[in-house]
PDB file of N, CA, C and O in Angstrom:
ATOM      1  N   MET A   1      89.467 117.755  89.567  1.00  0.00           N
ATOM      2  CA  MET A   1      90.715 116.867  89.015  1.00  0.00           C
ATOM      3  C   MET A   1      90.020 115.746  88.973  1.00  0.00           C
ATOM      4  O   MET A   1      89.187 115.499  89.845  1.00  0.00           O
ATOM      5  N   SER A   2      90.317 114.744  87.745  1.00  0.00           N
ATOM      6  CA  SER A   2      89.903 113.344  87.673  1.00  0.00           C
ATOM      7  C   SER A   2      90.837 112.828  86.790  1.00  0.00           C
ATOM      8  O   SER A   2      91.456 113.541  86.000  1.00  0.00           O
ATOM      9  N   GLY A   3      90.979 111.580  86.882  1.00  0.00           N
ATOM     10  CA  GLY A   3      91.937 110.728  86.219  1.00  0.00           C
ATOM     11  C   GLY A   3      91.153 109.470  85.501  1.00  0.00           C
ATOM     12  O   GLY A   3      89.927 109.447  85.384  1.00  0.00           O
ATOM     13  N   PRO A   4      91.858 108.632  85.126  1.00  0.00           N
ATOM     14  CA  PRO A   4      91.545 107.240  84.724  1.00  0.00           C
ATOM     15  C   PRO A   4      90.675 106.609  85.650  1.00  0.00           C
ATOM     16  O   PRO A   4      90.464 107.142  86.740  1.00  0.00           O
ATOM     17  N   PRO A   5      90.157 105.549  85.343  1.00  0.00           N
ATOM     18  CA  PRO A   5      89.323 104.763  86.472  1.00  0.00           C
ATOM     19  C   PRO A   5      90.250 103.994  86.967  1.00  0.00           C
ATOM     20  O   PRO A   5      91.186 103.557  86.297  1.00  0.00           O
ATOM     21  N   VAL A   6      90.092 103.795  88.025  1.00  0.00           N
ATOM     22  CA  VAL A   6      90.938 102.636  89.233  1.00  0.00           C
ATOM     23  C   VAL A   6      90.237 101.388  89.253  1.00  0.00           C
ATOM     24  O   VAL A   6      89.066 101.379  89.631  1.00  0.00           O
ATOM     25  N   PRO A   7      90.838 100.277  88.876  1.00  0.00           N
ATOM     26  CA  PRO A   7      89.947  98.831  89.044  1.00  0.00           C
ATOM     27  C   PRO A   7      89.820  98.650  90.618  1.00  0.00           C
ATOM     28  O   PRO A   7      90.746  98.713  91.427  1.00  0.00           O
ATOM     29  N   GLY A   8      88.725  98.456  90.831  1.00  0.00           N
ATOM     30  CA  GLY A   8      88.088  98.109  92.084  1.00  0.00           C
ATOM     31  C   GLY A   8      87.549  99.508  92.825  1.00  0.00           C
ATOM     32  O   GLY A   8      86.990  99.503  93.921  1.00  0.00           O
ATOM     33  N   VAL A   9      87.789 100.585  92.111  1.00  0.00           N
ATOM     34  CA  VAL A   9      87.177 101.937  92.995  1.00  0.00           C
ATOM     35  C   VAL A   9      86.451 102.135  92.354  1.00  0.00           C
ATOM     36  O   VAL A   9      86.613 101.938  91.149  1.00  0.00           O
ATOM     37  N   PRO A  10      84.950 102.768  93.023  1.00  0.00           N
ATOM     38  CA  PRO A  10      83.991 103.164  92.028  1.00  0.00           C
ATOM     39  C   PRO A  10      83.967 104.719  91.646  1.00  0.00           C
ATOM     40  O   PRO A  10      84.123 105.633  92.456  1.00  0.00           O
ATOM     41  N   ALA A  11      83.739 104.864  90.234  1.00  0.00           N
ATOM     42  CA  ALA A  11      83.945 106.470  89.860  1.00  0.00           C
ATOM     43  C   ALA A  11      83.101 107.155  90.657  1.00  0.00           C
ATOM     44  O   ALA A  11      82.090 106.720  91.208  1.00  0.00           O
ATOM     45  N   PRO A  12      83.593 108.338  90.703  1.00  0.00           N
ATOM     46  CA  PRO A  12      83.137 109.512  91.506  1.00  0.00           C
ATOM     47  C   PRO A  12      81.863 110.055  90.880  1.00  0.00           C
ATOM     48  O   PRO A  12      81.762 110.218  89.664  1.00  0.00           O
ATOM     49  N   ASP A  13      80.834 110.348  91.799  1.00  0.00           N
ATOM     50  CA  ASP A  13      79.597 110.783  91.036  1.00  0.00           C
ATOM     51  C   ASP A  13      79.346 112.253  91.335  1.00  0.00           C
ATOM     52  O   ASP A  13      79.460 112.546  92.525  1.00  0.00           O
ATOM     53  N   GLY A  14      79.089 113.050  90.660  1.00  0.00           N
ATOM     54  CA  GLY A  14      78.587 114.378  91.082  1.00  0.00           C
ATOM     55  C   GLY A  14      79.586 115.296  91.011  1.00  0.00           C
ATOM     56  O   GLY A  14      80.765 114.942  91.009  1.00  0.00           O
ATOM     57  N   PRO A  15      79.213 116.569  90.945  1.00  0.00           N
ATOM     58  CA  PRO A  15      80.112 117.897  90.498  1.00  0.00           C
ATOM     59  C   PRO A  15      81.320 118.144  91.523  1.00  0.00           C
ATOM     60  O   PRO A  15      82.380 118.622  91.118  1.00  0.00           O
ATOM     61  N   ASP A  16      81.116 117.795  92.896  1.00  0.00           N
ATOM     62  CA  ASP A  16      81.823 118.072  93.964  1.00  0.00           C
ATOM     63  C   ASP A  16      82.590 116.879  94.392  1.00  0.00           C
ATOM     64  O   ASP A  16      83.178 116.886  95.473  1.00  0.00           O
ATOM     65  N   LEU A  17      82.611 115.977  93.696  1.00  0.00           N
ATOM     66  CA  LEU A  17      83.807 115.038  94.062  1.00  0.00           C
ATOM     67  C   LEU A  17      84.950 114.922  92.969  1.00  0.00           C
ATOM     68  O   LEU A  17      84.778 115.087  91.761  1.00  0.00           O
ATOM     69  N   VAL A  18      86.051 114.634  93.546  1.00  0.00           N
ATOM     70  CA  VAL A  18      87.349 114.588  92.803  1.00  0.00           C
ATOM     71  C   VAL A  18      87.798 113.227  92.769  1.00  0.00           C
ATOM     72  O   VAL A  18      87.285 112.428  93.552  1.00  0.00           O
ATOM     73  N   ALA A  19      88.710 112.847  91.945  1.00  0.00           N
ATOM     74  CA  ALA A  19      89.569 111.249  92.051  1.00  0.00           C
ATOM     75  C   ALA A  19      91.033 111.608  91.676  1.00  0.00           C
ATOM     76  O   ALA A  19      91.371 112.534  90.939  1.00  0.00           O
ATOM     77  N   GLY A  20      91.821 110.748  92.288  1.00  0.00           N
ATOM     78  CA  GLY A  20      93.266 111.025  92.059  1.00  0.00           C
ATOM     79  C   GLY A  20      93.970 109.591  92.276  1.00  0.00           C
ATOM     80  O   GLY A  20      93.419 108.540  92.603  1.00  0.00           O
ATOM     81  N   VAL A  21      95.132 109.792  92.047  1.00  0.00           N
ATOM     82  CA  VAL A  21      96.060 108.489  92.376  1.00  0.00           C
ATOM     83  C   VAL A  21      96.624 108.566  93.822  1.00  0.00           C
ATOM     84  O   VAL A  21      97.295 109.566  94.076  1.00  0.00           O
ATOM     85  N   PRO A  22      96.461 107.740  94.704  1.00  0.00           N
ATOM     86  CA  PRO A  22      97.207 107.753  96.065  1.00  0.00           C
ATOM     87  C   PRO A  22      98.736 108.032  95.842  1.00  0.00           C
ATOM     88  O   PRO A  22      99.228 107.350  94.943  1.00  0.00           O
ATOM     89  N   ALA A  23      99.350 108.660  96.306  1.00  0.00           N
ATOM     90  CA  ALA A  23     100.955 108.867  96.277  1.00  0.00           C
ATOM     91  C   ALA A  23     101.522 108.807  97.348  1.00  0.00           C
ATOM     92  O   ALA A  23     102.713 108.496  97.311  1.00  0.00           O
ATOM     93  N   SER A  24     101.034 109.016  98.373  1.00  0.00           N
ATOM     94  CA  SER A  24     101.694 108.995  99.935  1.00  0.00           C
ATOM     95  C   SER A  24     100.663 108.461 101.159  1.00  0.00           C
ATOM     96  O   SER A  24      99.741 109.212 101.478  1.00  0.00           O
ATOM     97  N   ALA A  25     100.743 107.794 101.512  1.00  0.00           N
ATOM     98  CA  ALA A  25      99.842 106.927 102.381  1.00  0.00           C
ATOM     99  C   ALA A  25      99.298 107.853 103.604  1.00  0.00           C
ATOM    100  O   ALA A  25     100.095 108.698 104.012  1.00  0.00           O
ATOM    101  N   GLY A  26      98.205 107.791 104.142  1.00  0.00           N
ATOM    102  CA  GLY A  26      97.960 108.491 105.295  1.00  0.00           C
ATOM    103  C   GLY A  26      96.567 109.344 105.190  1.00  0.00           C
ATOM    104  O   GLY A  26      96.014 109.594 104.118  1.00  0.00           O
ATOM    105  N   ARG A  27      96.134 109.711 106.354  1.00  0.00           N
ATOM    106  CA  ARG A  27      94.626 110.612 106.313  1.00  0.00           C
ATOM    107  C   ARG A  27      95.246 111.949 106.835  1.00  0.00           C
ATOM    108  O   ARG A  27      96.355 112.148 107.330  1.00  0.00           O
ATOM    109  N   TYR A  28      94.239 112.788 106.591  1.00  0.00           N
ATOM    110  CA  TYR A  28      94.686 114.198 106.957  1.00  0.00           C
ATOM    111  C   TYR A  28      93.414 115.133 107.140  1.00  0.00           C
ATOM    112  O   TYR A  28      92.583 115.167 106.233  1.00  0.00           O
ATOM    113  N   ALA A  29      93.284 115.699 107.996  1.00  0.00           N
ATOM    114  CA  ALA A  29      91.947 116.893 107.931  1.00  0.00           C
ATOM    115  C   ALA A  29      92.527 118.136 108.119  1.00  0.00           C
ATOM    116  O   ALA A  29      93.458 118.157 108.924  1.00  0.00           O
ATOM    117  N   GLY A  30      92.190 119.276 107.535  1.00  0.00           N
ATOM    118  CA  GLY A  30      92.671 120.617 108.158  1.00  0.00           C
ATOM    119  C   GLY A  30      92.226 121.709 107.012  1.00  0.00           C
ATOM    120  O   GLY A  30      91.353 121.586 106.153  1.00  0.00           O
ATOM    121  N   VAL A  31      92.979 122.659 107.235  1.00  0.00           N
ATOM    122  CA  VAL A  31      92.420 123.750 106.272  1.00  0.00           C
ATOM    123  C   VAL A  31      92.887 123.661 105.077  1.00  0.00           C
ATOM    124  O   VAL A  31      94.013 123.185 104.938  1.00  0.00           O
ATOM    125  N   VAL A  32      92.183 124.069 103.999  1.00  0.00           N
ATOM    126  CA  VAL A  32      93.120 123.700 102.463  1.00  0.00           C
ATOM    127  C   VAL A  32      93.351 125.188 102.053  1.00  0.00           C
ATOM    128  O   VAL A  32      92.567 126.105 102.295  1.00  0.00           O
ATOM    129  N   ARG A  33      94.492 125.288 101.425  1.00  0.00           N
ATOM    130  CA  ARG A  33      94.870 126.402 100.804  1.00  0.00           C
ATOM    131  C   ARG A  33      95.360 125.927  99.339  1.00  0.00           C
ATOM    132  O   ARG A  33      96.322 125.188  99.126  1.00  0.00           O
ATOM    133  N   VAL A  34      94.466 126.525  98.333  1.00  0.00           N
ATOM    134  CA  VAL A  34      94.636 126.342  97.065  1.00  0.00           C
ATOM    135  C   VAL A  34      95.458 127.573  96.483  1.00  0.00           C
ATOM    136  O   VAL A  34      95.066 128.740  96.445  1.00  0.00           O
ATOM    137  N   ALA A  35      96.679 127.076  96.037  1.00  0.00           N
ATOM    138  CA  ALA A  35      97.862 127.991  95.420  1.00  0.00           C
ATOM    139  C   ALA A  35      98.025 127.486  93.759  1.00  0.00           C
ATOM    140  O   ALA A  35      98.237 126.328  93.400  1.00  0.00           O
ATOM    141  N   ARG A  36      97.907 128.370  93.102  1.00  0.00           N
ATOM    142  CA  ARG A  36      98.190 128.254  91.679  1.00  0.00           C
ATOM    143  C   ARG A  36      99.415 128.307  91.221  1.00  0.00           C
ATOM    144  O   ARG A  36      99.733 127.657  90.225  1.00  0.00           O
ATOM    145  N   THR A  37     100.353 129.151  91.935  1.00  0.00           N
ATOM    146  CA  THR A  37     101.507 129.573  91.436  1.00  0.00           C
ATOM    147  C   THR A  37     102.177 129.463  92.775  1.00  0.00           C
ATOM    148  O   THR A  37     101.519 129.426  93.815  1.00  0.00           O
ATOM    149  N   VAL A  38     103.846 129.396  92.740  1.00  0.00           N
ATOM    150  CA  VAL A  38     104.638 128.808  93.563  1.00  0.00           C
ATOM    151  C   VAL A  38     104.533 130.184  94.917  1.00  0.00           C
ATOM    152  O   VAL A  38     104.693 130.014  96.126  1.00  0.00           O
ATOM    153  N   GLU A  39     104.276 131.250  94.328  1.00  0.00           N
ATOM    154  CA  GLU A  39     104.387 132.584  94.902  1.00  0.00           C
ATOM    155  C   GLU A  39     103.012 132.477  95.891  1.00  0.00           C
ATOM    156  O   GLU A  39     103.008 132.685  97.104  1.00  0.00           O
ATOM    157  N   GLU A  40     102.061 132.167  95.208  1.00  0.00           N
ATOM    158  CA  GLU A  40     100.642 131.795  96.220  1.00  0.00           C
ATOM    159  C   GLU A  40     100.979 130.692  97.499  1.00  0.00           C
ATOM    160  O   GLU A  40     100.503 130.805  98.629  1.00  0.00           O
ATOM    161  N   ALA A  41     101.846 129.680  97.088  1.00  0.00           N
ATOM    162  CA  ALA A  41     101.898 128.580  97.868  1.00  0.00           C
ATOM    163  C   ALA A  41     102.975 129.326  99.015  1.00  0.00           C
ATOM    164  O   ALA A  41     102.822 128.905 100.161  1.00  0.00           O
ATOM    165  N   HIS A  42     103.745 130.088  98.882  1.00  0.00           N
ATOM    166  CA  HIS A  42     104.630 130.982 100.040  1.00  0.00           C
ATOM    167  C   HIS A  42     103.564 131.231 101.297  1.00  0.00           C
ATOM    168  O   HIS A  42     103.958 131.363 102.456  1.00  0.00           O
ATOM    169  N   ALA A  43     102.262 131.275 100.938  1.00  0.00           N
ATOM    170  CA  ALA A  43     101.358 131.819 101.978  1.00  0.00           C
ATOM    171  C   ALA A  43     100.842 130.797 102.824  1.00  0.00           C
ATOM    172  O   ALA A  43     100.119 131.060 103.785  1.00  0.00           O
ATOM    173  N   LEU A  44     101.248 129.419 102.448  1.00  0.00           N
ATOM    174  CA  LEU A  44     100.726 128.347 103.109  1.00  0.00           C
ATOM    175  C   LEU A  44     101.232 128.606 104.680  1.00  0.00           C
ATOM    176  O   LEU A  44     102.323 129.065 105.018  1.00  0.00           O
ATOM    177  N   GLU A  45     100.213 128.212 105.484  1.00  0.00           N
ATOM    178  CA  GLU A  45     100.346 128.142 106.921  1.00  0.00           C
ATOM    179  C   GLU A  45     100.879 126.706 107.398  1.00  0.00           C
ATOM    180  O   GLU A  45     100.357 125.791 106.760  1.00  0.00           O
ATOM    181  N   PRO A  46     101.678 126.353 108.245  1.00  0.00           N
ATOM    182  CA  PRO A  46     102.018 125.028 108.617  1.00  0.00           C
ATOM    183  C   PRO A  46     100.809 124.214 109.031  1.00  0.00           C
ATOM    184  O   PRO A  46     100.017 124.713 109.829  1.00  0.00           O
ATOM    185  N   GLY A  47     100.624 123.092 108.586  1.00  0.00           N
ATOM    186  CA  GLY A  47      99.523 122.138 108.590  1.00  0.00           C
ATOM    187  C   GLY A  47      98.448 122.393 107.811  1.00  0.00           C
ATOM    188  O   GLY A  47      97.445 121.749 108.118  1.00  0.00           O
ATOM    189  N   GLU A  48      98.341 123.205 106.810  1.00  0.00           N
ATOM    190  CA  GLU A  48      97.271 123.322 105.935  1.00  0.00           C
ATOM    191  C   GLU A  48      97.618 122.424 104.674  1.00  0.00           C
ATOM    192  O   GLU A  48      98.755 122.136 104.300  1.00  0.00           O
ATOM    193  N   VAL A  49      96.258 121.986 104.011  1.00  0.00           N
ATOM    194  CA  VAL A  49      96.377 121.184 102.738  1.00  0.00           C
ATOM    195  C   VAL A  49      96.857 121.926 101.674  1.00  0.00           C
ATOM    196  O   VAL A  49      96.251 122.920 101.273  1.00  0.00           O
ATOM    197  N   LEU A  50      97.897 121.534 101.177  1.00  0.00           N
ATOM    198  CA  LEU A  50      98.072 122.538  99.823  1.00  0.00           C
ATOM    199  C   LEU A  50      97.472 121.600  98.461  1.00  0.00           C
ATOM    200  O   LEU A  50      97.630 120.410  98.188  1.00  0.00           O
ATOM    201  N   VAL A  51      96.776 122.620  97.804  1.00  0.00           N
ATOM    202  CA  VAL A  51      96.318 122.019  96.749  1.00  0.00           C
ATOM    203  C   VAL A  51      96.447 122.947  95.362  1.00  0.00           C
ATOM    204  O   VAL A  51      95.804 123.956  95.074  1.00  0.00           O
ATOM    205  N   CYS A  52      97.348 122.363  94.709  1.00  0.00           N
ATOM    206  CA  CYS A  52      97.944 123.176  93.638  1.00  0.00           C
ATOM    207  C   CYS A  52      97.795 122.193  92.338  1.00  0.00           C
ATOM    208  O   CYS A  52      97.479 121.007  92.434  1.00  0.00           O
ATOM    209  N   PRO A  53      98.087 122.904  91.039  1.00  0.00           N
ATOM    210  CA  PRO A  53      98.241 122.288  90.033  1.00  0.00           C
ATOM    211  C   PRO A  53      99.300 121.398  89.639  1.00  0.00           C
ATOM    212  O   PRO A  53      99.061 120.422  88.927  1.00  0.00           O
ATOM    213  N   VAL A  54     100.628 121.712  90.118  1.00  0.00           N
ATOM    214  CA  VAL A  54     101.704 120.706  89.653  1.00  0.00           C
ATOM    215  C   VAL A  54     102.920 121.197  90.716  1.00  0.00           C
ATOM    216  O   VAL A  54     102.741 122.281  91.271  1.00  0.00           O
ATOM    217  N   THR A  55     103.940 120.571  90.968  1.00  0.00           N
ATOM    218  CA  THR A  55     104.822 120.890  91.793  1.00  0.00           C
ATOM    219  C   THR A  55     106.493 120.741  91.181  1.00  0.00           C
ATOM    220  O   THR A  55     106.830 119.845  90.407  1.00  0.00           O
ATOM    221  N   ALA A  56     107.231 121.592  91.598  1.00  0.00           N
ATOM    222  CA  ALA A  56     108.600 121.477  91.322  1.00  0.00           C
ATOM    223  C   ALA A  56     109.572 121.772  92.426  1.00  0.00           C
ATOM    224  O   ALA A  56     109.070 122.106  93.499  1.00  0.00           O
ATOM    225  N   PRO A  57     110.806 121.708  92.348  1.00  0.00           N
ATOM    226  CA  PRO A  57     111.856 121.929  93.491  1.00  0.00           C
ATOM    227  C   PRO A  57     111.324 123.324  93.950  1.00  0.00           C
ATOM    228  O   PRO A  57     111.397 123.543  95.159  1.00  0.00           O
ATOM    229  N   ALA A  58     110.916 124.078  93.329  1.00  0.00           N
ATOM    230  CA  ALA A  58     110.745 125.524  94.040  1.00  0.00           C
ATOM    231  C   ALA A  58     109.634 125.515  94.966  1.00  0.00           C
ATOM    232  O   ALA A  58     109.627 126.308  95.907  1.00  0.00           O
ATOM    233  N   TRP A  59     108.765 124.751  94.797  1.00  0.00           N
ATOM    234  CA  TRP A  59     107.855 124.401  95.858  1.00  0.00           C
ATOM    235  C   TRP A  59     107.923 123.663  96.978  1.00  0.00           C
ATOM    236  O   TRP A  59     106.993 123.368  97.729  1.00  0.00           O
ATOM    237  N   ASN A  60     109.261 123.326  97.077  1.00  0.00           N
ATOM    238  CA  ASN A  60     109.803 122.378  98.452  1.00  0.00           C
ATOM    239  C   ASN A  60     109.581 123.023  99.605  1.00  0.00           C
ATOM    240  O   ASN A  60     108.984 122.400 100.483  1.00  0.00           O
ATOM    241  N   LEU A  61     109.989 124.343  99.851  1.00  0.00           N
ATOM    242  CA  LEU A  61     109.636 125.216 100.901  1.00  0.00           C
ATOM    243  C   LEU A  61     108.057 125.256 101.346  1.00  0.00           C
ATOM    244  O   LEU A  61     107.800 125.147 102.545  1.00  0.00           O
ATOM    245  N   ALA A  62     107.152 125.387 100.532  1.00  0.00           N
ATOM    246  CA  ALA A  62     105.979 125.304 100.674  1.00  0.00           C
ATOM    247  C   ALA A  62     105.351 123.861 101.206  1.00  0.00           C
ATOM    248  O   ALA A  62     104.600 123.777 102.178  1.00  0.00           O
ATOM    249  N   MET A  63     105.702 122.968 100.561  1.00  0.00           N
ATOM    250  CA  MET A  63     105.393 121.639 100.974  1.00  0.00           C
ATOM    251  C   MET A  63     105.944 121.264 102.272  1.00  0.00           C
ATOM    252  O   MET A  63     105.432 120.343 102.909  1.00  0.00           O
ATOM    253  N   GLY A  64     106.838 121.840 102.659  1.00  0.00           N
ATOM    254  CA  GLY A  64     107.605 121.249 103.719  1.00  0.00           C
ATOM    255  C   GLY A  64     106.710 121.931 105.158  1.00  0.00           C
ATOM    256  O   GLY A  64     107.032 121.704 106.324  1.00  0.00           O
ATOM    257  N   ARG A  65     105.706 122.673 104.782  1.00  0.00           N
ATOM    258  CA  ARG A  65     104.694 123.158 105.720  1.00  0.00           C
ATOM    259  C   ARG A  65     103.475 122.534 105.685  1.00  0.00           C
ATOM    260  O   ARG A  65     102.709 122.652 106.641  1.00  0.00           O
ATOM    261  N   ALA A  66     103.134 121.772 104.550  1.00  0.00           N
ATOM    262  CA  ALA A  66     101.937 121.164 104.393  1.00  0.00           C
ATOM    263  C   ALA A  66     101.787 120.065 105.271  1.00  0.00           C
ATOM    264  O   ALA A  66     102.733 119.316 105.517  1.00  0.00           O
ATOM    265  N   GLY A  67     100.479 119.894 105.837  1.00  0.00           N
ATOM    266  CA  GLY A  67      99.773 118.567 106.445  1.00  0.00           C
ATOM    267  C   GLY A  67      99.582 117.667 105.530  1.00  0.00           C
ATOM    268  O   GLY A  67      99.701 116.493 105.881  1.00  0.00           O
ATOM    269  N   ALA A  68      99.310 117.909 104.414  1.00  0.00           N
ATOM    270  CA  ALA A  68      98.939 116.865 103.391  1.00  0.00           C
ATOM    271  C   ALA A  68      98.923 117.846 102.068  1.00  0.00           C
ATOM    272  O   ALA A  68      99.015 119.069 102.173  1.00  0.00           O
ATOM    273  N   LEU A  69      98.793 117.143 100.786  1.00  0.00           N
ATOM    274  CA  LEU A  69      99.167 117.719  99.378  1.00  0.00           C
ATOM    275  C   LEU A  69      98.144 116.971  98.425  1.00  0.00           C
ATOM    276  O   LEU A  69      97.850 115.785  98.574  1.00  0.00           O
ATOM    277  N   VAL A  70      97.642 117.775  97.449  1.00  0.00           N
ATOM    278  CA  VAL A  70      96.768 117.384  96.338  1.00  0.00           C
ATOM    279  C   VAL A  70      97.106 118.272  95.330  1.00  0.00           C
ATOM    280  O   VAL A  70      97.141 119.497  95.448  1.00  0.00           O
ATOM    281  N   CYS A  71      97.384 117.552  94.217  1.00  0.00           N
ATOM    282  CA  CYS A  71      98.039 118.013  92.959  1.00  0.00           C
ATOM    283  C   CYS A  71      97.395 117.372  91.635  1.00  0.00           C
ATOM    284  O   CYS A  71      97.265 116.177  91.368  1.00  0.00           O
ATOM    285  N   ASP A  72      97.064 118.392  90.951  1.00  0.00           N
ATOM    286  CA  ASP A  72      96.402 118.064  89.606  1.00  0.00           C
ATOM    287  C   ASP A  72      97.012 117.114  88.917  1.00  0.00           C
ATOM    288  O   ASP A  72      96.467 116.087  88.510  1.00  0.00           O
ATOM    289  N   VAL A  73      98.314 117.462  88.741  1.00  0.00           N
ATOM    290  CA  VAL A  73      99.427 116.569  87.911  1.00  0.00           C
ATOM    291  C   VAL A  73     100.152 115.567  88.497  1.00  0.00           C
ATOM    292  O   VAL A  73     100.510 115.666  89.671  1.00  0.00           O
ATOM    293  N   GLY A  74     100.399 114.657  87.854  1.00  0.00           N
ATOM    294  CA  GLY A  74     101.537 113.704  88.553  1.00  0.00           C
ATOM    295  C   GLY A  74     100.929 112.207  88.759  1.00  0.00           C
ATOM    296  O   GLY A  74      99.801 111.828  88.440  1.00  0.00           O
ATOM    297  N   GLY A  75     101.871 111.527  89.316  1.00  0.00           N
ATOM    298  CA  GLY A  75     101.593 110.009  89.137  1.00  0.00           C
ATOM    299  C   GLY A  75     102.475 109.447  90.214  1.00  0.00           C
ATOM    300  O   GLY A  75     102.973 110.280  90.972  1.00  0.00           O
ATOM    301  N   GLN A  76     102.755 108.184  90.416  1.00  0.00           N
ATOM    302  CA  GLN A  76     103.620 107.632  91.398  1.00  0.00           C
ATOM    303  C   GLN A  76     104.922 107.921  91.735  1.00  0.00           C
ATOM    304  O   GLN A  76     105.444 107.691  92.826  1.00  0.00           O
ATOM    305  N   LEU A  77     105.583 108.579  90.496  1.00  0.00           N
ATOM    306  CA  LEU A  77     107.038 108.844  90.276  1.00  0.00           C
ATOM    307  C   LEU A  77     107.277 110.577  90.101  1.00  0.00           C
ATOM    308  O   LEU A  77     108.353 111.120  89.849  1.00  0.00           O
ATOM    309  N   SER A  78     105.957 111.248  90.312  1.00  0.00           N
ATOM    310  CA  SER A  78     106.215 112.568  90.196  1.00  0.00           C
ATOM    311  C   SER A  78     106.775 113.237  91.258  1.00  0.00           C
ATOM    312  O   SER A  78     106.924 112.559  92.275  1.00  0.00           O
ATOM    313  N   HIS A  79     107.121 114.366  91.295  1.00  0.00           N
ATOM    314  CA  HIS A  79     107.894 115.194  91.992  1.00  0.00           C
ATOM    315  C   HIS A  79     106.955 115.462  93.467  1.00  0.00           C
ATOM    316  O   HIS A  79     107.457 115.369  94.587  1.00  0.00           O
ATOM    317  N   ALA A  80     105.673 115.768  93.238  1.00  0.00           N
ATOM    318  CA  ALA A  80     104.938 115.837  94.309  1.00  0.00           C
ATOM    319  C   ALA A  80     104.809 114.629  94.845  1.00  0.00           C
ATOM    320  O   ALA A  80     105.001 114.713  96.058  1.00  0.00           O
ATOM    321  N   ALA A  81     104.540 113.387  94.457  1.00  0.00           N
ATOM    322  CA  ALA A  81     104.478 112.039  95.059  1.00  0.00           C
ATOM    323  C   ALA A  81     105.582 111.723  95.793  1.00  0.00           C
ATOM    324  O   ALA A  81     105.497 111.294  96.944  1.00  0.00           O
ATOM    325  N   ILE A  82     106.730 111.920  95.153  1.00  0.00           N
ATOM    326  CA  ILE A  82     108.163 111.357  95.856  1.00  0.00           C
ATOM    327  C   ILE A  82     108.519 112.626  96.957  1.00  0.00           C
ATOM    328  O   ILE A  82     109.030 112.190  97.989  1.00  0.00           O
ATOM    329  N   THR A  83     108.370 113.886  96.933  1.00  0.00           N
ATOM    330  CA  THR A  83     108.333 114.872  97.928  1.00  0.00           C
ATOM    331  C   THR A  83     107.518 114.404  99.218  1.00  0.00           C
ATOM    332  O   THR A  83     107.967 114.108 100.326  1.00  0.00           O
ATOM    333  N   ALA A  84     106.398 114.416  98.839  1.00  0.00           N
ATOM    334  CA  ALA A  84     105.303 113.845  99.948  1.00  0.00           C
ATOM    335  C   ALA A  84     105.895 112.694 100.855  1.00  0.00           C
ATOM    336  O   ALA A  84     106.077 112.767 102.070  1.00  0.00           O
ATOM    337  N   ARG A  85     106.162 111.610 100.023  1.00  0.00           N
ATOM    338  CA  ARG A  85     106.619 110.391 100.719  1.00  0.00           C
ATOM    339  C   ARG A  85     107.714 110.897 101.416  1.00  0.00           C
ATOM    340  O   ARG A  85     107.724 110.578 102.605  1.00  0.00           O
ATOM    341  N   GLU A  86     108.569 111.538 101.062  1.00  0.00           N
ATOM    342  CA  GLU A  86     109.859 111.948 102.038  1.00  0.00           C
ATOM    343  C   GLU A  86     109.513 112.877 103.167  1.00  0.00           C
ATOM    344  O   GLU A  86     110.211 113.066 104.164  1.00  0.00           O
ATOM    345  N   LEU A  87     108.497 113.366 102.931  1.00  0.00           N
ATOM    346  CA  LEU A  87     108.166 114.452 104.010  1.00  0.00           C
ATOM    347  C   LEU A  87     107.362 113.959 105.011  1.00  0.00           C
ATOM    348  O   LEU A  87     107.230 114.504 106.107  1.00  0.00           O
ATOM    349  N   GLY A  88     106.600 112.523 104.525  1.00  0.00           N
ATOM    350  CA  GLY A  88     105.741 111.681 105.534  1.00  0.00           C
ATOM    351  C   GLY A  88     104.397 112.526 105.527  1.00  0.00           C
ATOM    352  O   GLY A  88     103.862 112.674 106.626  1.00  0.00           O
ATOM    353  N   ILE A  89     103.796 113.091 104.432  1.00  0.00           N
ATOM    354  CA  ILE A  89     102.505 113.471 104.407  1.00  0.00           C
ATOM    355  C   ILE A  89     101.793 112.884 103.418  1.00  0.00           C
ATOM    356  O   ILE A  89     102.272 112.344 102.421  1.00  0.00           O
ATOM    357  N   PRO A  90     100.402 113.013 103.754  1.00  0.00           N
ATOM    358  CA  PRO A  90      99.482 112.413 102.690  1.00  0.00           C
ATOM    359  C   PRO A  90      99.483 112.919 101.213  1.00  0.00           C
ATOM    360  O   PRO A  90      99.802 114.091 101.009  1.00  0.00           O
ATOM    361  N   ALA A  91      99.171 112.166 100.246  1.00  0.00           N
ATOM    362  CA  ALA A  91      99.113 112.831  98.825  1.00  0.00           C
ATOM    363  C   ALA A  91      98.191 112.215  98.101  1.00  0.00           C
ATOM    364  O   ALA A  91      98.035 110.994  98.118  1.00  0.00           O
ATOM    365  N   VAL A  92      97.444 113.103  97.340  1.00  0.00           N
ATOM    366  CA  VAL A  92      96.810 112.542  96.207  1.00  0.00           C
ATOM    367  C   VAL A  92      97.274 113.355  95.193  1.00  0.00           C
ATOM    368  O   VAL A  92      97.438 114.549  95.441  1.00  0.00           O
ATOM    369  N   VAL A  93      97.545 112.861  93.950  1.00  0.00           N
ATOM    370  CA  VAL A  93      98.100 113.468  92.550  1.00  0.00           C
ATOM    371  C   VAL A  93      97.027 113.208  91.506  1.00  0.00           C
ATOM    372  O   VAL A  93      96.025 112.569  91.826  1.00  0.00           O
ATOM    373  N   GLY A  94      97.182 113.653  90.321  1.00  0.00           N
ATOM    374  CA  GLY A  94      96.654 113.345  89.046  1.00  0.00           C
ATOM    375  C   GLY A  94      95.010 113.522  88.974  1.00  0.00           C
ATOM    376  O   GLY A  94      94.409 113.288  87.925  1.00  0.00           O
TER     377      GLY A  94
END
């Protein structure tokens, strides 16, 4: 995941680093579950970090179990960002 440069934030360097837009404040450490489809997201265990390409209302049940969210697509007003703020979980999108 990468996006446009953010003023004042150094660009990531190296193949293992990612960048995104902060969508919901906070810090979280936990087991990561990559879900490419909503069906895969249903396997999310409570407290896991949900990493997915995009969200829509069908993802809400899984997002409710997530400790944090990382989403490839989105911005401050995306479904992922708004839902994460409502759930009170940290999120990075885009």
